[in-house]
N, C-alpha and C positions, 0 to 999 in steps of 0.2 A: 186353225187347230180344231181337233174333234171336241164335241161337247163333253164326251166322257172324260177326256183328259182335263178339260177346263174346270170340271167340278171336283177334281181330286184335291186333297189338302197339299199344302206346300211341302210338308215333310215327306210325303210319298214321292213328290217329284225329285227332291234332293237325295232320296234314298238314305243310306246309312252314313253319309258324309256329314259331319257336324258343321254348323255355321261358324265361320271364322270372323272374329271381331278384330278391330284395329289393334287393341292391346295384345291380342294373342299373337300377332305377327312379330312382336318384339322378341329378340333373342333372350332366352332365360325364362320365358313362361309367365310374363305378366308382372303387375306392380309388386307383388310380394317378393318375387325373385330379385327385382331391381332394388328394393329396400335392403335385402340381405347382402347383395353385392356391394352396395354403397357403404354399409356398415363395415364390411371387411376391407374396403379400400381406405377408410378413415383410420383403421387400426394397422399401423405398420411398425415393426414386422408383425405378421399374424401370430396369434398364440400358438405355442408348440402343442402337439398332440398330448392331451392329458394335462396341459398346463393351466394356469389361472390368469391368462392375459399376457402381461409383460410387453405391451406395446411401447412404442417410442415416446419419450417425454422430452419436450424441448427444454433447454437449459434454464429458461426463465420460469418454467413451471415447477422448479424444485425449491421454491422459496421456503416452503414449510420445513423441509429437511434442513435447510441452512440456518433456520431460526433456533434449532435446538443445539445440543452440545456437539453433534456430528458436524455442524457447519464449521467448527474450528479446524477440522481436519480436511476441509474441502478447499482446493486451490481457488475455486470460483469465488469464495468468500473474500479473498484478498485482492482480487483483480481491480476493484474500484479504486484502491489506494495506489495503484500503479498506472492509472489511466490519466496521465498528464503528458503534455508535449514539452518540447524544449523551451518554447517561449514562456510557458508558465513557470518552469523550474528556474530559468534565468531571472525572471521578475522576482521570484521569491528569494533568490540568492542576493539580489541587489537590496531587497528590503531587509535582509538579515544583517547587512553591513550598515544600512541607514535605519536605525531603530525607530525613528519618528514616522515611518512610512505606514504604520498600521498593519503589521504582518498578520496578526491574529484574525483580523477581519478578512484578509485575503484567503486564508485557508479555512475559513469557517464553513463554506459550502462544499469544499473539496480538499480535505487534508490528504497529503500524499506521503507514501513511504519510500518512493523512488529516490527523491532527493536526499533524505537523511541516510539511506542505505549507502549510496555512492559517496556522499560527503564523508561519512565515517570511515568507509573502506579506503578512500583516497588519502585521508588524513593518517591512517595507520601506516601506509606505505611511505608517505612522505616523512613522518616522524622517524621511522626506523632508518630510512635511507639518509636523510639529511642530518639526523642525529649522529650517525657514524661519520658522515663527511665533516661535520663541525668538529668532532673530536680529532679527525685527521688534520684539519687545518690548525688546530691548537697544538697538537703534538709535533707537527712539522717544524714549528719554531724551536722545539726542544730536542727530542730524540725520536726520529721516525721509526726506529727499530722496535720500540716498545708498543707501537700501535697495531692493533688487530681489529678486523671487522667483527663487530659483536652481533651475532645472529639473534641473540636473546632480546634485542630491541624490538624485533617483530612480535615475539610472544608478549612482551610487556605492553606494547602499543595496542595489540589486538585485545588483550584482556581488559585493559583500562578503558579504551575508547568504546568498545562494544558494551562492556558492563555499564559504563557511565550513561551511554545513550539509551539503554534499556531500563536500568534499575532506577536511576534518579528520577526520571519523569513519572515512573509508576509509583514511587514513594510519595511524591508530591501530589499525584492524582488522588491517592487515598487520604492524604492529609487534608486536601481541599474539600473532599467529600465529607470527612469527619467534622470539619468546622462549618458545614452548611452550604458550601458551594456545589455546583453541579457541572464540573468540567468534563471534557472528553479525553479519554486516555489516548486515542489516536492523535488528537490535536496536540497533546502534550509531547508525544513522541516526535511529531512533526516539528514542533517548536524547538525542542532541544536538539534535534538533528540538524536543523538549519543554523542553530546558534554556534555549531562547531565549524562552520564554513570559514569564518574569519581567521581561524588558526592555520588554514592551508597556505594563504599567502604569507602569513607570519612565519611559518616554518622556513620559507625561502629567505626572508630577511634575517632570521636568526643565524644564518650562515656567516654573517659578518663577524670576523674574529676580533671584535672589540666588546669586552664584557659590559662596559657601561651602556653601550648602544643596545645590546641584547636585553638588558633589564628595562630600558626605556620602552623598547618595542613590546615586550611581553606585558608590561604594566598597561600600556595603552590598549593593546589588543584584549587583554583580560577585562579591563574596565568597559570597553565597548560591548563585549559579549555579555557581561553581567548586566549592563544597562538594557540591552536588548531583551534579556530574560525578564528583568524586573518590570519593564514597561508593558510587556504583553501579559504577564501574569496579573498585573493590576486590572486588566480588562475582564479577568475571570472571577473577580471577587464579588461581583453582583451587589455592590454596596456594603458588603461586610468588611469588618476591620481585620485584615489578614496581613498587615505589614510585617509581622514577625516571620511569616512563611515566605513572603516575597524577599525580604532581606536575607533570609537563610539561603534561598535559592541563588541569589546574586553572589553571596559569599562563597558558596560551593563552586559556582562557575569560575570565580576568580581564583579559587584554590586549584582548580584544574589547570588554569594558565600557569600558575607558579610551579605545579608539578611538571608540566611540559618543559619549562625552562630548566629546572633543577635536574631532572632525570635525563632528558635527551640532549640538552644543550649546555651542560655544565662546563 
């Protein structure tokens, strides 16, 4: 190479072409562009023109909204109470028939509304259907011409059973709180809902057209259901003397059994 060219600066040799660094070879024009692109990728969908964001929020990130009053109108707030499988429900049904099995301890970590909802709904249809059928069996011995299917049984059964399963646990929840206990309203709804299960097989047995046996069946079933309520409520007292409330709940439960017998299987 000529000495004249050797003494020239490097910039004169390169001319007007700028030096290219490794970062400049990346599409988008360097680290600043990469950072901007990454921020847009993390925000999906991208904000609308002139908007204020509105990116996607995962369902679990909406906990703060569920904590206020709007959470009561959000379906996601109630999904944990229906997150049970058939084995759990069957185990709780067995515990409701066998009161000494510690039902309240089983539902303490995961009370459900799935079982109580279907128990109450099934009981409504069974009372209305078998109540009419029991009347048919009795009238068949006398005069079948005066018997008619009473559709009003469905209205009565739905009003009484849904009302009882919702209102009575709520009333005792507030009473227990007033007298110093700290129960859970959802656990009370779960407890009273499962306490109605024993009336489902009883409604089948009450089809027996023998009045004395019907009274024996309803007394035994009502006593078992009342005992189930009393034993589990006793665990909620936290050492306080609330025998009056517990006895009142047991009496009301037994009164429900008598109502079922008198109104649907008279």
